[in-house]
C-alpha positions as CSV (number, residue, x, y, z in Angstrom):
1,M,81.7,-33.3,-50.2
2,A,83.1,-34.0,-53.6
3,N,79.6,-34.9,-54.9
4,Q,78.2,-31.7,-53.3
5,E,80.9,-29.6,-55.0
6,R,80.1,-31.0,-58.5
7,H,76.4,-30.5,-57.9
8,V,76.5,-26.9,-56.8
9,G,78.8,-26.1,-59.7
10,T,76.0,-26.8,-62.2
11,I,73.5,-24.5,-60.5
12,S,75.7,-21.5,-59.9
13,M,75.2,-21.1,-56.2
14,A,78.4,-19.2,-55.6
15,G,77.9,-16.5,-53.0
16,L,74.8,-18.0,-51.5
17,K,74.2,-19.4,-48.0
18,V,71.9,-22.3,-47.4
19,G,71.4,-23.3,-43.8
20,N,74.8,-23.6,-42.2
21,V,76.6,-24.1,-45.6
22,R,78.2,-21.2,-47.5
23,F,79.0,-21.6,-51.3
24,Y,81.9,-19.8,-52.9
25,Q,83.7,-19.7,-56.2
26,R,87.4,-20.1,-56.9
27,D,89.2,-20.7,-60.1
28,G,85.9,-21.0,-62.0
29,K,84.7,-23.8,-59.7
30,V,82.1,-23.7,-56.9
31,F,82.9,-25.1,-53.5
32,S,81.1,-25.3,-50.1
33,R,82.2,-24.8,-46.6
34,P,80.5,-24.5,-43.2
35,A,79.2,-21.0,-42.7
36,S,81.0,-18.8,-40.2
37,V,79.3,-18.4,-36.8
38,G,79.9,-16.4,-33.8
39,H,80.7,-13.1,-35.5
40,I,80.1,-10.0,-33.4
41,K,77.4,-8.0,-35.1
42,N,77.7,-4.2,-35.3
43,D,80.9,-4.0,-33.3
44,R,81.2,-0.3,-32.6
45,R,84.2,-0.1,-30.3
46,G,86.5,2.8,-31.1
47,A,89.5,0.7,-32.3
48,Q,87.3,-1.4,-34.5
49,M,85.6,1.6,-36.1
50,V,89.0,3.2,-36.8
51,N,90.2,0.0,-38.5
52,R,87.1,0.0,-40.6
53,L,87.9,3.4,-41.9
54,R,91.4,2.4,-42.9
55,F,90.3,-1.0,-44.2
56,S,88.0,0.6,-46.7
57,S,90.8,2.7,-48.0
58,V,93.0,-0.5,-48.6
59,Q,90.0,-2.2,-50.4
60,L,90.0,0.7,-52.9
61,M,93.7,0.4,-53.4
62,W,93.4,-3.3,-54.2
63,K,91.2,-2.3,-57.2
64,C,94.3,-0.5,-58.7
65,F,96.2,-3.8,-58.9
66,K,93.5,-5.9,-60.6
67,D,95.3,-9.2,-61.3
68,E,98.9,-7.9,-60.9
69,L,99.3,-9.5,-57.4
70,R,97.6,-12.8,-58.0
71,N,100.9,-14.8,-57.7
72,S,102.6,-12.5,-55.1
73,F,101.7,-14.5,-52.0
74,E,103.1,-18.0,-51.4
75,E,100.5,-19.2,-48.9
76,V,96.9,-18.4,-49.6
77,R,94.8,-19.9,-46.9
78,L,92.2,-22.6,-47.7
79,G,89.1,-21.0,-49.3
80,K,90.8,-17.6,-49.5
81,S,92.3,-15.6,-52.3
82,A,95.1,-13.2,-53.1
83,Y,92.7,-10.4,-52.2
84,T,92.0,-11.8,-48.7
85,T,95.7,-12.2,-48.1
86,F,96.4,-8.7,-49.3
87,M,93.7,-7.3,-46.9
88,R,95.1,-9.4,-44.0
89,L,98.5,-7.9,-44.5
90,N,97.4,-4.4,-45.1
91,H,94.2,-3.7,-43.1
92,N,96.0,-1.1,-41.0
93,N,97.9,0.5,-43.9
94,G,95.2,2.7,-45.3
95,V,94.2,6.3,-44.7
96,F,91.0,8.0,-43.3
97,L,88.3,8.6,-45.9
98,T,84.9,10.1,-45.4
99,K,81.8,8.2,-46.4
100,T,81.5,10.4,-49.5
101,Q,85.2,9.9,-50.4
102,Q,84.8,6.1,-50.1
103,G,81.7,6.3,-52.4
104,D,83.7,8.4,-54.9
105,R,86.5,5.7,-54.8
106,F,89.3,7.9,-53.6
107,Q,92.6,6.0,-53.9
108,V,95.5,7.4,-51.9
109,V,98.7,5.4,-52.5
110,T,100.3,4.3,-49.3
111,P,103.1,1.8,-48.4
112,L,101.5,-1.6,-48.8
113,H,102.6,-5.2,-48.6
114,I,102.5,-6.4,-52.2
115,S,104.2,-9.8,-51.7
116,E,104.8,-12.4,-48.9
117,G,107.0,-15.4,-49.1
118,S,110.1,-17.3,-48.0
119,L,112.7,-15.7,-50.2
120,E,115.0,-13.1,-48.6
121,P,113.4,-9.6,-48.8
122,I,115.2,-7.2,-51.1
123,Q,116.5,-4.2,-49.2
124,Q,115.1,-1.0,-50.6
125,E,114.7,2.7,-49.7
126,M,113.6,6.0,-51.3
127,A,116.5,8.4,-51.6
128,Y,115.7,12.1,-51.5
129,G,112.2,11.3,-52.6
130,Q,113.4,10.8,-56.2
131,Q,115.2,7.4,-56.5
132,L,114.5,3.9,-55.4
133,L,117.6,2.2,-54.2
134,T,117.8,-1.6,-53.7
135,G,120.3,-4.0,-52.0
136,I,120.9,-5.9,-55.3
137,A,124.6,-5.7,-55.9
138,L,125.7,-4.9,-59.5
139,G,129.5,-4.5,-58.9
140,N,131.0,-2.3,-61.6
141,L,128.4,-2.9,-64.3
142,V,127.5,0.2,-66.2
143,I,124.0,0.0,-67.6
144,T,123.7,1.4,-71.1
145,A,121.4,0.9,-74.2
146,E,123.8,-1.9,-75.2
147,T,123.6,-3.8,-71.9
148,T,121.9,-7.2,-72.5
149,I,119.7,-9.1,-70.2
150,G,122.5,-11.7,-70.2
151,D,125.1,-9.2,-69.0
152,F,122.7,-8.0,-66.3
153,S,121.8,-11.5,-65.2
154,R,125.3,-12.7,-64.9
155,V,126.3,-9.8,-62.7
156,I,123.3,-10.2,-60.5
157,V,123.7,-14.0,-60.1
158,D,127.5,-13.6,-59.4
159,N,127.1,-10.9,-56.8
160,N,123.9,-11.9,-55.0
161,P,123.9,-15.4,-53.4
162,G,120.1,-15.3,-52.9
163,I,119.3,-14.8,-56.5
164,K,119.6,-17.5,-59.1
165,N,119.5,-17.7,-62.9
166,G,115.9,-18.1,-64.0
167,D,114.5,-16.0,-61.1
168,E,112.2,-13.1,-62.0
169,L,112.5,-9.5,-60.8
170,H,109.2,-7.6,-60.6
171,F,109.4,-3.8,-60.9
172,V,106.3,-2.2,-59.4
173,A,105.2,1.4,-59.7
174,V,102.0,2.7,-58.2
175,R,101.7,6.3,-59.3
176,Q,99.5,8.8,-57.5
177,L,97.2,10.7,-59.8
178,V,95.0,13.7,-58.6
179,A,92.4,14.9,-61.1
180,G,89.8,17.5,-60.1
181,G,90.7,17.0,-56.4
182,S,90.0,13.2,-56.6
183,P,93.0,11.0,-55.9
184,R,93.4,8.0,-58.1
185,C,96.2,5.5,-58.7
186,E,97.8,3.8,-61.7
187,V,99.8,0.6,-61.5
188,E,102.5,-0.5,-63.9
189,Q,104.6,-3.5,-63.5
190,A,107.5,-5.0,-65.5
191,V,108.7,-8.6,-65.0
192,L,112.3,-9.5,-66.0
193,Q,113.4,-13.2,-66.0
194,L,117.1,-13.5,-65.4
195,D,118.8,-15.4,-68.2
196,I,122.5,-15.3,-68.7
197,F,122.2,-16.3,-72.4
198,D,119.5,-13.6,-73.3
199,A,121.0,-11.2,-75.9
200,R,118.1,-8.8,-75.8
201,S,118.6,-5.2,-74.7
202,L,117.8,-4.8,-71.0
203,L,116.4,-1.3,-71.2
204,A,114.3,-2.2,-74.2
205,V,112.6,-5.0,-72.3
206,L,112.1,-3.0,-69.1
207,G,110.4,-0.2,-71.2
208,K,109.1,2.4,-68.7
209,Y,111.3,1.1,-65.9
210,P,114.8,2.5,-66.6
211,V,117.4,1.3,-64.1
212,C,120.9,2.3,-63.3
213,N,123.9,1.4,-61.1
214,K,124.0,3.6,-58.0
215,D,127.2,3.1,-56.0
216,G,127.3,-0.5,-57.0
217,F,123.6,-1.3,-56.4
218,L,120.5,-1.6,-58.6
219,A,118.5,1.6,-58.5
220,S,115.8,3.4,-60.5
221,K,116.6,6.5,-62.4
222,T,116.1,9.7,-60.5
223,G,112.9,11.8,-60.8
224,L,110.3,9.3,-59.8
225,E,106.7,10.5,-59.9
226,R,104.6,10.7,-56.8
227,G,103.5,7.3,-55.6
228,C,105.0,4.1,-54.1
229,Y,107.5,1.7,-55.6
230,A,109.1,-1.7,-55.0
231,V,111.2,-4.5,-56.5
232,Y,110.5,-8.1,-55.5
233,Q,111.8,-11.5,-56.5
234,S,110.1,-14.7,-57.5
235,R,111.2,-18.2,-58.3
236,E,109.4,-21.3,-59.7
237,E,110.3,-24.3,-57.6
238,G,108.4,-27.4,-58.7
239,Q,104.7,-26.6,-58.6
240,N,105.3,-23.7,-56.3
241,V,106.1,-20.0,-56.8
242,L,108.4,-18.6,-54.1
243,V,108.5,-14.8,-53.6
244,S,110.3,-12.3,-51.4
245,S,108.2,-10.4,-48.9
246,Q,108.2,-6.7,-50.0
247,M,106.5,-3.5,-49.1
248,L,106.1,-0.5,-51.3
249,V,108.3,2.5,-50.5
250,S,106.7,5.9,-50.5
251,N,107.3,8.9,-52.7
252,N,103.9,10.2,-51.8
253,D,104.3,11.5,-48.3
254,E,102.7,14.9,-48.7
255,L,99.3,13.5,-49.8
256,I,99.5,10.7,-47.3
257,S,100.1,13.2,-44.5
258,E,97.0,15.1,-45.5
259,Y,94.8,11.9,-45.4
260,I,96.1,10.6,-42.1
261,S,95.9,13.9,-40.2
262,E,93.8,14.4,-37.2
263,A,91.6,16.9,-39.1
264,Q,90.9,14.3,-41.8
265,F,90.3,11.6,-39.2
266,T,87.7,13.9,-37.6
267,L,85.9,14.5,-40.9
268,A,85.9,10.7,-41.7
269,R,84.7,9.8,-38.2
270,N,81.8,12.3,-38.2
271,S,80.7,11.3,-41.7
272,F,79.6,8.0,-40.4
273,G,77.5,9.1,-37.5
274,K,76.4,12.0,-35.3
275,S,79.0,13.5,-33.0
276,S,76.7,12.9,-30.0
277,D,76.7,9.1,-30.5
278,P,78.9,7.4,-27.9
279,F,80.4,5.0,-30.4
280,V,81.6,7.9,-32.5
281,T,83.0,10.1,-29.8
282,S,85.0,7.1,-28.4
283,W,87.1,7.0,-31.5
284,K,90.6,8.3,-30.5
285,F,93.0,9.6,-33.0
286,E,96.4,8.1,-33.3
287,T,98.8,8.9,-36.1
288,P,98.9,5.8,-38.3
289,T,102.1,3.9,-39.0
290,F,102.6,1.7,-42.0
291,E,104.1,-1.7,-41.1
């Protein structure tokens, strides 16, 4: 197998299938594996077709993140990637898009799993649709322009047993944009490494991610734009990167409701086939839940 991998790497066979061998590329190298067999072709059962509609929506959302989530999943299965892990976790967390909307790359921001790992998840919720509240305790720390990363780090390490000095906090904002009736998304992320000796200004480093102390806990400033938000934790441990399992919290419920409605489902369903086709009429609407 090793000889075969070296050989195929020189002739760029990534993405090809020869006999019962599939070639694929990962980290700039080409590998081979037995081709999958036994797939059901053209499975048109109602539940499967509904999943396909929502799956395509999640695929379009992945494109927003580009490489932002490449280290957000602790265990990436052999021969897979961060993309396939993201899709496995989120295949039911999309919305209903018509064939035309998929072709136009509509991106409706929904609650999505953006990390998966062994660290304790950070508690988080959206308060009044304007402020992201977390379970990270800050005690009596008042965050001002003079607050240093060291000040911030010491308080977090002292008040949160699951967070250590040297850990990183990832602040993720997926903003919903709507231009000319076409929904798009914009992803911004700030990464802060906790360092009790860092004398730099906390807010200067976080840039577009102003934070505050809300009733003793870390929170965003009020007035968040439409979209979905989250904070997750990561830690280097030997050769591994450990992360907390986090899901985006929504501040985009109005647009999401429009694209998971029964009327939108019907439009999407009918755009992929004639209403008289049995496999189309068997699709039953159920209000999607994000989990």
